[in-house]
C-alpha positions in Angstrom: -10.4 -42.8 -31.9 -12.2 -43.7 -28.8 -11.3 -47.1 -27.2 -13.1 -49.4 -24.8 -12.2 -52.5 -22.8 -13.7 -55.9 -23.7 -15.5 -57.7 -20.9 -13.8 -60.9 -19.7 -10.1 -61.6 -19.5 -7.6 -59.8 -17.4 -6.3 -56.3 -18.1 -2.9 -56.3 -19.7 -1.2 -54.5 -16.8 -2.5 -57.0 -14.4 -1.2 -59.9 -16.5 2.2 -58.3 -16.8 2.3 -57.8 -13.0 1.5 -61.4 -12.3 4.0 -62.6 -14.9 6.7 -60.4 -13.4 6.0 -61.6 -9.9 6.0 -65.2 -11.0 9.2 -64.6 -12.9 10.9 -63.5 -9.7 11.3 -59.8 -10.7 12.1 -57.0 -8.3 8.4 -56.0 -8.1 8.0 -58.0 -4.8 10.9 -56.1 -3.4 9.2 -52.8 -4.4 6.0 -53.9 -2.5 8.2 -54.8 0.6 9.7 -51.3 0.4 6.2 -49.7 0.3 5.1 -51.8 3.3 8.2 -50.7 5.2 7.5 -47.0 4.3 3.9 -47.3 5.4 5.1 -48.8 8.7 7.5 -45.9 9.2 4.7 -43.4 8.5 2.5 -45.1 11.1 5.3 -45.0 13.6 5.9 -41.3 12.9 2.2 -40.5 13.4 2.1 -42.4 16.7 5.3 -40.7 18.0 4.1 -37.2 16.9 0.4 -37.4 17.4 0.7 -34.9 20.2 2.0 -32.3 17.8 -0.5 -33.3 15.1 -3.4 -32.7 17.6 -1.9 -29.4 18.5 -1.8 -28.4 14.8 -5.4 -29.5 14.3 -6.3 -27.6 17.4 -4.7 -24.4 16.1 -6.5 -24.8 12.7 -9.8 -25.3 14.6 -9.2 -22.2 16.7 -8.4 -20.1 13.6 -11.6 -21.3 11.8 -13.7 -20.8 14.9 -12.1 -17.5 15.5 -13.0 -16.3 12.0 -16.6 -17.5 12.4 -16.7 -15.7 15.7 -15.2 -12.6 14.3 -17.8 -12.5 11.5 -20.7 -13.1 13.8 -19.8 -11.2 16.9 -17.5 -8.4 15.7 -17.9 -7.8 11.9 -21.7 -7.8 12.0 -22.0 -5.4 15.0 -19.3 -3.2 13.5 -21.2 -3.0 10.2 -24.4 -2.1 12.1 -22.7 0.6 14.1 -21.0 2.0 11.0 -24.3 2.2 9.1 -25.9 4.0 12.1 -23.1 6.5 12.2 -23.4 7.1 8.4 -27.2 7.9 8.6 -26.9 11.6 9.0 -24.2 12.0 6.3 -26.3 10.0 3.9 -29.2 12.2 4.7 -27.2 15.3 3.9 -26.1 13.8 0.6 -29.6 12.9 -0.5 -30.8 16.4 0.4 -28.0 17.9 -1.7 -29.1 15.9 -4.8 -32.5 17.5 -4.7 -31.5 21.0 -3.4 -30.9 24.2 -5.2 -28.0 25.2 -3.0 -26.0 22.0 -3.1 -22.5 22.9 -2.0 -23.1 23.3 1.7 -25.0 20.1 1.9 -22.3 18.1 0.1 -19.7 19.6 2.4 -21.8 18.5 5.4 -22.1 15.1 3.9 -18.3 14.9 3.7 -17.4 16.5 7.1 -20.5 15.8 9.2 -22.7 18.1 11.1 -24.9 18.3 14.2 -22.3 16.3 16.1 -22.6 13.4 13.6 -20.0 11.7 11.4 -19.4 12.7 7.8 -18.4 10.3 5.1 -14.7 11.0 5.7 -15.2 10.0 9.3 -16.9 6.8 8.4 -14.0 5.9 6.1 -11.4 6.5 8.8 -13.3 5.3 11.9 -14.9 2.2 10.3 -12.3 1.0 7.9 -12.9 -2.4 6.5 -16.7 -2.3 6.7 -19.1 -2.2 3.9 -20.3 1.1 5.3 -16.8 2.6 4.8 -16.7 1.2 1.2 -20.0 2.8 0.5 -18.8 6.1 2.1 -16.1 6.1 -0.5 -18.7 6.3 -3.2 -20.7 9.1 -1.5 -17.5 11.0 -0.8 -16.3 10.7 -4.4 -19.6 11.9 -5.8 -19.8 14.7 -3.3 -16.3 15.9 -4.4 -17.3 15.5 -8.0 -20.3 17.9 -7.4 -18.0 20.3 -5.5 -15.7 20.3 -8.5 -12.8 18.8 -6.5 -12.0 16.4 -9.3 -8.8 14.9 -8.0 -10.4 13.9 -4.7 -13.4 12.6 -6.7 -11.1 10.2 -8.6 -9.3 9.1 -5.4 -12.4 8.2 -3.4 -14.4 6.7 -6.3 -11.3 4.5 -7.1 -11.4 3.2 -3.6 -15.0 2.1 -4.0 -15.8 -1.4 -5.2 -19.2 -3.0 -5.8 -21.0 -5.6 -7.8 -24.2 -3.6 -7.7 -26.0 -3.3 -11.1 -26.0 0.5 -10.9 -23.6 1.8 -8.3 -20.6 0.0 -9.9 -21.0 1.6 -13.3 -21.9 5.0 -11.8 -18.6 5.0 -9.8 -16.6 4.2 -12.9 -18.5 6.8 -14.9 -18.0 9.3 -12.2 -14.2 8.9 -12.5 -14.7 9.4 -16.3 -16.6 12.6 -15.6 -13.8 13.9 -13.3 -11.1 13.1 -15.9 -13.1 15.1 -18.5 -13.0 18.1 -16.3 -9.3 17.6 -15.7 -8.8 17.5 -19.5 -7.6 13.9 -19.5 -9.8 12.7 -22.3 -8.0 9.4 -22.9 -8.5 8.5 -19.2 -12.1 9.6 -19.4 -12.7 7.4 -22.4 -11.2 4.4 -20.7 -13.4 4.8 -17.6 -16.6 5.4 -19.7 -15.8 2.2 -21.6 -15.4 0.3 -18.3 -18.6 1.7 -17.0 -20.5 0.7 -20.1 -19.2 -2.9 -20.0 -19.2 -3.4 -16.2 -23.0 -4.2 -16.0 -25.5 -4.4 -18.8 -28.8 -2.6 -18.2 -31.1 -0.1 -19.8 -30.0 2.8 -17.7 -26.2 3.0 -17.2 -25.1 1.1 -20.3 -26.5 3.5 -23.0 -25.6 6.5 -20.8 -21.9 5.6 -20.8 -21.9 4.3 -24.3 -23.0 7.8 -25.3 -20.3 9.5 -23.2 -17.7 7.1 -24.6 -18.8 7.8 -28.1 -18.7 11.6 -27.7 -15.2 11.5 -26.2 -14.0 9.1 -28.9 -15.4 11.4 -31.5 -13.6 14.3 -29.9 -10.3 12.3 -29.9 -10.8 11.5 -33.6 -11.6 7.8 -33.0 -14.5 7.9 -35.4 -15.0 4.2 -35.9 -15.1 3.6 -32.2 -17.6 6.4 -31.7 -19.8 4.9 -34.5 -19.7 1.5 -32.8 -20.9 3.0 -29.5 -23.6 5.2 -31.2 -24.9 2.3 -33.3 -25.0 0.1 -30.2 -27.3 2.6 -28.6 -29.5 2.8 -31.6 -29.7 -1.0 -32.1 -29.6 -2.4 -28.6 -31.2 0.4 -26.5 -33.8 2.0 -28.8 -36.0 3.0 -25.8 -33.2 4.8 -23.9 -33.0 8.6 -23.4 -29.8 8.6 -25.4 -31.5 6.9 -28.4 -33.8 9.9 -28.9 -31.1 12.0 -30.6 -28.6 9.3 -31.5 -29.1 9.6 -35.3 -27.7 13.2 -35.0 -24.5 11.9 -33.5 -24.3 9.0 -35.9 -24.6 11.5 -38.8 -21.9 13.7 -37.2 -19.6 10.8 -36.8 -20.1 9.6 -40.4 -19.5 13.2 -41.6 -16.1 13.1 -39.8 -14.8 10.1 -41.7 
């Protein structure tokens, strides 16, 4: 039950303290001890203030150093890295829309025309956001070149809170594991990709992939959950157009 204090009168602990002091208890001695401790603390501060100021100075230098690093080193480094990545990114974008893709994906990875490739960006600009993004491009390039182990490695090194890139990277790892005949791993990454961000593009895509792999693995109830989610939650998605067929297939497998 909630309690409250009545207005007027002294709190019980205060009355007890006064009574104990009046009764000649050891409370007064405790207060004396506290005063002595405070005095000793003050003496210690006075004697050691030189060292205290040194410590404060060191902390200030560290903080200012971090701010300076971020402003005068990290930002210019990121800008330089993005400039170095421009040509490799251009090769990648051309490969996506090209008929002959392999040579362009290879150029994207290794560079061309005297410019860096994604692998160079990762090694030469380690720690920058450009290097992080280069891991995504490298992973997707390897995926398209059917080098699935490298695809898994580089996509695993990429991290992002982006609404689309994050799920695509997880889903790309799932695609690589499918090709490596590691269906359990593929299902895990498709599930991660579907849950990482909720949107009308990547979520139904990876729910569908997760459902088809689950069905292949004999996990019919899980497959039905994913297929029904597409039907109910993403009725306007591309995957929803044929989802009734897969729901029927899953139900027939029970």
